[in-house]
N, C-alpha and C positions, 0 to 999 in steps of 0.2 A: 088657214082656211082650206077647204077642198077645192079641187079644180072645178071650174064651172064659170058661168056668166050670170050676171044680174043686171037688171035695168034700173037706173036711178035717174029720175028727170029726163028720160029719153036717151040717157048716155049708157052705153054698154061697158060694164066693168068686168075685167077678167081676173079670175083668182087661179093661182097656180102654186104647186109645191116644188121643192127642189128636184124631186123625182120626175117631174113633168118636163124638165128642161134638160137639154143636151147642148153642151158647148164643145165645139171641136174646130180643127183647122179645116178650112175649105180648100178644095182642089181647083186648079184652073178650069177644068171642064165643067164645074158646077156654076161658075160665074157667068150667068146668062140673065137676061131681063126676066125670064120666067121665074127665077129664084126670088124675085121681089114682087110677084104678082099680088101677094096679100099684105105687103109691107106698106105701112102708112107713115110717110115722112111729112108730117103736118105740125106746125107750131104757130101758135098765136103769140107774137111777141108784143110785150107792152113797154118794157124798160130795158135799156142797154147801158153797159158801161163804156165811158169814153175817157181818154186821158187828155187833160187840158192843162197846160202850164205845169206839167210834172205831177198833177194830182188826178186820182181816179174819181169820176163822178158818175152817179147812177142817173141817167136822163130818160125822160118820157120820149121814147122812140117806139112807135107802134107800127107793126106790119105783120102780114101773114106769110109764112114760108111753106110751100107745098110743092113737092116734087112732081114732075109729069114724066111722060115716057122718054122724052129727050134727056131728062136729068138722069134717069136710070140707065140709059144707053151710055152716057158719059161716065157714070159711076162704074159700070161693068168694065169699061176700058181702063179706068184708073186701077181697079182691083186686080184685073188680069195683069197689068204691068207690074204691080207690086209683087205678085206671085212669080212673074217671069224673072224679076231681079232678086229672087230668093228672100223676099219679105214674107210676112205672115199675115193672112186674113182669117180671123176667127169668126164663126157664126154661132149664134144661139138659136136653138130651135125648140119650139113647143109643138109636140105632135106633128112633126115633119114640116112645120111652118116657120120660116125665118122670122124671128121676132127682134133680132139685133145683130150688129156686126161691128167688128173692130179691125182696123188694118194698120200694120207697122212696117215702114219701109226699112230696108237693111243698110242703106248708105249712111255712113257716119259723117257728121259735119260739126262745125264749131271750131274754135281756136285750138282745142285739144282733141278734136274729133270725139267729143264727149256726148253728142246727141244722136239719136235716131228719132224719126218723126212718127207720132201717132197721127196718121193721115186721115183716118176715119173712126168715129164711134157714134153710132146711131142706134136708137131703139124705136120700134114701131109704136105709134101712138098708144094703142090700147094696153100696151105692156109696160109703160113707163111707170116708175115708182115701185118696182118689184124687185130690185136688186140685180137686174140683168146688167145694167151699165157698170155697177161695181165689179161684177164677175168678169165681164169683158175687159175692163180696165186692167184687172189683175192678170189676165191672160196676155194682154198687150205688154204689160211690164215684164212678164216672164219671157216673152220673145225678145224684148229690148235687151235684157240681160244676156240672153244666149248670143245675141248679135254683138256683144262686147261693149255696149254702150254704158255710160255712167248715168245718163239722164234721158228721160223721155221728153221730147219737144212737141208741144201742142200749140197750133194756131187755132185757138178756140172761139167759137161764136161768142159774141159780147153780151148776149142776152142775160138777164138776171138769173134765170133757171139754170142755164148751161154753166155759168160762172160759179153758182152755188154748188153744183155737182163737183166741179173740179176742185173747188176749195175743200169740199168734204173728202176728196181723194188725196188731200195734202199737197196740191200743186200750188205753185206760186209764180209770180211774174218771172219770165226767163231772164237770166243774168245776161245772156247774148241774144239779140234778135236776129233771126234768119232774114236777110233783106229780101230775098226772092219770095218768101212766104208773106211777108209784110206788104210787099208790092201787089201780090196776088189777091190778098184779102186785107185791105188797110184798116177796116173796122174790127178785125178779129183781135182778141187779147193774146199776146204771145207768152206762153206759159211753159213751165218745166216741172218735171217730177223726178226726184232723185231716186235712183234704184238702189 
């Protein structure tokens, strides 16, 4: 379909073509709260995966996740630090507006230093389901290969939709868990992608 918007049941739907989108590495000077002025990090979660007694179960766990100004300030610091440590931050733009981003740390870890972390992968609410996440994931994997990793490590949100996305990307449960990331987000699913 052509680029444009349409309203259905009060919800705005965006259409875009490949030529409408630009995906590029971000520079340190660009990472400011203003970059995220039109970014909508909103998600209604209804079900999440939990590992109980060695088995993964999809459970009814409902909440709304929405970032505020403080969350974006924290995000900017995280992304700036990734760039300062020679990692990569990719941005997807539609008509100069940031619609998605991915960040990969450069530090290798794991028993054979096989992993680098996919620290962030987020798509603005109106632009989800348009292949932007797939494209950014591909760019993150490209960076991870350049950093000499064998696998991309993902401490991924456990909600049903996020897990479905990573499974479509051929990610699986991590063979080795990163204890620091598990402690930071104990409800996340620890995943890996073979490069």
